[in-house]
N, C-alpha and C positions, 0 to 999 in steps of 0.2 A: 482579482487581487493579484499582483504578482510579486515575487520574493527571490531572495538569492540562497545561496548554499547554506549559510550559517543563520538565515531567519531574522536579520534585521533590517535588511533592505525590502521594504513593501511598500506597495501603492495601492489604496483603496478606492476603488472606484465602483460605478453603478454595473451591477451583473443582472439584476433583475429588474424588470419594467415596473412603473408604478401601474396600480391597479387601474384597468380600463373605468371601471366605475366612477372613480373619483374624476378622472378627466373629462368623462361624457356627462356628470352632474353639471362641473364648472360650464362646460360649453352650451348643455341646456339653459341654465341660469342666466348666462351670458347673451343669450338668443332671445331669451324671454323680455330681458329689461332692455335690449336693443330696441325690439318692437313696440315696448311701452314708451321709450324714450322719443321714437319716431311718431309716435300716434297723436293723435289731437286730443291729448287730455290737457289737465291745467299744468301751468308752467311750474307749479309747486311739485306735481307729480313728474313731470318731465325731467325737473332738476334732480329728484329723488332718484330717477332710473340712470341718469348718466352719473351719478356719483357710484351708482351699483356696478354699472359697466367698468367703471374706471377701477374700482375696487378688485373686481374679477379678473381684468386684466393684468393688475399688478400681481394677484395671487397666483395666476398661470404661469407668467413670467417668472417668478420665482421658483414654481414648479419645475419649470422646464430648465434653468439655470442650475439648479441644484442636482437634478439627475443626469444631466451631462456636462456639467463644468465643474462641479464641486469634486473634490478629492482629498484624501490624506494620504502624505507621502513620509514615511519613515527611513531615516538613513542613520548611519554611524553618528553624525552630528546632532542630529535633533529631529524635530517633526515638523514639516510644512503643511499648512492647511490652505485649501483654495475654497471659499464659500461661494456662495452665489455671485457674488461681485468682488469681493476683496479677499485678500490673502494676508497670512501671519507665518511666521517661523518662529520656533523657540529651539534653542541648544539645550541639549538633556541637563545642564545644570540649572536650568530656568524652568524646569518641569518639578513641580512637587508632586503630581500623582496622576494618574489615569484611572478613571472609575467607570463602570458600567452602572447606570440608574434609569429606574421606570420613566417612563416618558411621560407619566402624568395622567390625571382622569380625563384631560379633554382630549386625549388623543383616541382616533376612532380605530377599529378591528383591521381596517384596510393600510393603518399607517404601524411604523415601527413601534414595540412597546418597550423595547430596551435601547439607550442610546448610550455614546460613549462621549464621555466628556474630560478635557485636560484642565487641570488646576494649576495655576501657577503660585508663588510663594506669597502672593498677596491676597491670597483666596478668590480670585477670579476664576470664573469657568468659562470654557470655550467648547463649542460642539465640534466633534471629530465625524466630518460628514462620510457616511457609509460604512461604520464600524457599528452596524445594529444588527436585530435580529432578523431584518428584512432582507439584507445582503450577505450575511454570515448565519451559519447553522448554529453557531456557539459563540455570541460574541465576548461572554465573560471568559471564556478558555481562551479565546484569540487575544485577550488585553493582557491576561495574566502570563500568557506566553510571550507576548510583546515585551513587557516590563521585565521578564525573566532574560530576553535576548538583549536588552538595552542595559541591563544593571552594569555590565563592564564598562559603560560609557560615562557613568555618573559617579563623579567623587563623593556624592553625600549621601547614597543607597535611598531607600524608598520608605525611610521610617517616618511616623506620624510625629507633628510637631503641635504641641497645644495652642500655641499662637496663632499657627496658620490654620488649624482647626475652628479655633474661635471665628477667624476671618470669614472662613468658609460660611460658618453658619449663620452670620450677620448678613452676608450677601444674599444668601438662599432666604433670610428673613425678608429682605427687601424685595426680591424677584415674587416671593409669595404675595407680599401687600400689594404690589402694583399690577401684578395677574388678577388678584381679586377685585381689585378697584377697577380693572377693565370689564370685568364681568358683571360689576356693580352699574358701571356708566352705560353698559348696554342694557342693561334692567331698565334703568333710567330714560333711556331712548325711547324703548318702547312705551313706557309709561308716557312721555310727551307726545309721541305719535297718538296715541289714545287720546289724549289732551286736544291735540291739534284736529283729530276728526270730530271730536264733541263740538269744538268750535265752529266748524264747517257745517255740523249738522243744525246747530242751533242758529246760525248766522251771525256769530259773534266776531270781532275782528280776529284775524290770524297773526300769528306771530312766530313765522316758521324759524327765522335766525336765531329766535331765543330759545325756542323749544328744542330745535335740531341740532344746534350748535353750543351755545353758551351755557345752557343748563347740564347737559352731558359733558361738556369738558370741565366745567366748574366741579360737578360731582367726582369726577374722576381725578382730579387734583386732590380735593379733600378727601376722598376715601383713601387714595394712595398715601398721603401723609400721614393719615391717622394709624392706619393698617401696618405701614412700616415702623411706624414708631411703637405699636402694640408688641408684635413679634420680635421686635430687636430687643425690648425691656426683656424678653423671656429668656435670651442669649446670656450665657453666664459672662461676668468680666473676663477680660485676657488675663491668665495667670502672671 
């Protein structure tokens, strides 16, 4: 991280390398999937292996781009964020708040446990790369100092607004609903895989496209819509 004398000009980049265990596991699983894809197994198994290879390749590319390309730049004018692929800038007048939040239950011990997010006045949340407890010793203190240093550049201050807080809660409910829907769809995929294995074992006709594509996608859409409606209904109406 670089900065100037008054503390407002800062650039947050990767300082510490990602755990070698994560990279090693990705490589090991990818090699195993490649061997299965090149083997003499059934077409269904080879198709699944190639899909696994593609997913792992995308995950590895995202990890590399995030580590070596992503950054967060803070200036007197505002904040610029470069993610793995795209970038975006905000003037200080467009920034509602910057908050450090837990990464969530799905995070592993080798990944950051606390992440920094920028919130705009529409309640939208954006990740600030490399402002986390893996790259910084105390991300909460860093964000507090950053907000204090940026305060002269804001005409609105950092006060909380009930309308924006309601929008933040509603968007959080939407994210929660679709994340749980993705987990539910993954469970459905495991069940359909077991059904496909049973069909092969008893000699019944197979339906791979229905079991591996249609049913999981349909369950994802249905669960996402239901869970989003459920958790949004618990958020109080805007004052």
